[in-house]
Wavefront OBJ file of the C-alpha trace (Angstrom):
o trace
v -2.948 -3.233 19.934
v -2.910 -1.189 16.717
v -1.521 -3.052 13.698
v -0.446 -1.487 10.411
v -0.135 -3.648 7.294
v 1.421 -2.137 4.178
v 2.291 -3.175 0.649
v 2.388 -1.685 -2.822
v 1.527 -3.707 -5.869
v -1.216 -5.575 -7.646
v -4.069 -7.498 -6.084
v -1.753 -10.478 -5.658
v 0.249 -8.466 -3.145
v -2.715 -6.796 -1.459
v -5.160 -9.707 -1.103
v -3.050 -11.672 1.429
v -2.775 -8.580 3.632
v -6.531 -8.105 3.454
v -6.997 -11.664 4.722
v -4.479 -11.035 7.490
v -6.211 -7.759 8.390
v -9.558 -9.543 8.716
v -8.017 -12.145 11.035
v -6.188 -9.547 13.139
v -9.433 -7.648 13.575
v -11.237 -10.923 14.443
v -8.985 -11.378 17.481
v -9.946 -7.917 18.667
v -7.075 -5.775 17.476
v -7.308 -2.502 15.555
v -5.918 -2.765 12.039
v -5.141 -0.346 9.227
v -3.957 -1.251 5.762
v -1.739 1.061 3.669
v -2.107 0.144 0.005
v -2.666 1.901 -3.333
v -6.050 3.592 -3.766
v -7.071 0.950 -6.340
v -8.076 -1.304 -3.426
v -10.465 0.979 -1.551
v -13.441 -1.136 -2.608
v -11.782 -4.388 -1.598
v -11.051 -3.084 1.896
v -14.459 -1.440 2.254
v -16.001 -4.800 1.404
v -14.450 -6.351 4.514
v -14.779 -3.176 6.623
v -11.037 -2.637 7.068
v -9.589 0.866 7.336
v -7.603 1.993 4.270
v -4.747 4.455 4.294
v -4.106 5.208 0.643
v -0.505 5.214 -0.618
v 0.400 7.329 -3.611
v -1.018 6.814 -7.041
v -3.105 3.913 -8.346
v -1.171 0.864 -9.547
v -3.030 0.293 -12.810
v -2.191 3.455 -14.823
v 1.613 3.193 -14.515
v 1.642 -0.441 -15.636
v -0.793 -0.012 -18.508
v 0.483 3.261 -19.965
v 3.974 3.544 -21.407
v 6.017 6.485 -20.107
v 6.656 9.263 -22.599
v 10.385 8.568 -22.290
v 12.755 6.416 -20.250
v 14.008 9.550 -18.496
v 10.557 9.841 -16.864
v 10.979 6.546 -15.003
v 13.486 7.477 -12.264
v 11.548 10.556 -11.078
v 8.274 8.601 -11.125
v 9.828 5.778 -9.109
v 11.339 8.247 -6.630
v 7.952 9.904 -6.184
v 6.294 6.539 -5.555
v 8.916 5.457 -3.018
v 8.731 8.795 -1.193
v 4.930 8.651 -1.040
v 5.006 5.178 0.465
v 7.656 5.922 3.069
v 6.108 9.260 4.039
v 2.644 7.744 4.419
v 3.716 4.587 6.221
v 6.046 6.482 8.568
v 3.290 8.885 9.588
v 0.715 6.155 10.180
v 3.214 3.819 11.885
v 3.803 6.404 14.619
v 0.275 5.684 15.826
v 0.639 1.888 15.641
v 2.191 -0.751 17.861
v 3.047 -3.286 15.150
v 3.886 -2.113 11.615
v 4.281 -4.812 8.954
v 5.412 -3.888 5.431
v 5.939 -6.203 2.470
v 7.069 -6.086 -1.171
v 9.983 -4.412 -2.845
v 9.248 -0.996 -4.275
v 10.114 -0.097 -7.864
v 13.383 1.786 -7.973
v 13.988 2.413 -11.637
v 10.665 2.056 -13.363
v 7.752 -0.161 -13.923
l 1 2 3 4 5 6 7 8 9 10 11 12 13 14 15 16 17 18 19 20 21 22 23 24 25 26 27 28 29 30 31 32 33 34 35 36 37 38 39 40 41 42 43 44 45 46 47 48 49 50 51 52 53 54 55 56 57 58 59 60 61 62 63 64 65 66 67 68 69 70 71 72 73 74 75 76 77 78 79 80 81 82 83 84 85 86 87 88 89 90 91 92 93 94 95 96 97 98 99 100 101 102 103 104 105 106 107
């Protein structure tokens, strides 16, 4: 079985999926994790395949947008990147699991 785990957020959202991915792999299943690129090292450390979603999490939450009108297009871009990536990878998987609400109006 091929399992896809996906989330978008900080380490608090990603870490539980990493633990689940390790356990899924331990029972002999293939697992991929779709998360922001910030977590490449975390997944490499447990030898789990990463499919990177969109932009890193840290810059948008640490840098103020130039104006509030920038937020809706940025959120739309983030949502589109996640759904496009997850949809493409999920076609190759038997069990997709996605968690966490996506930002819809800003950070």
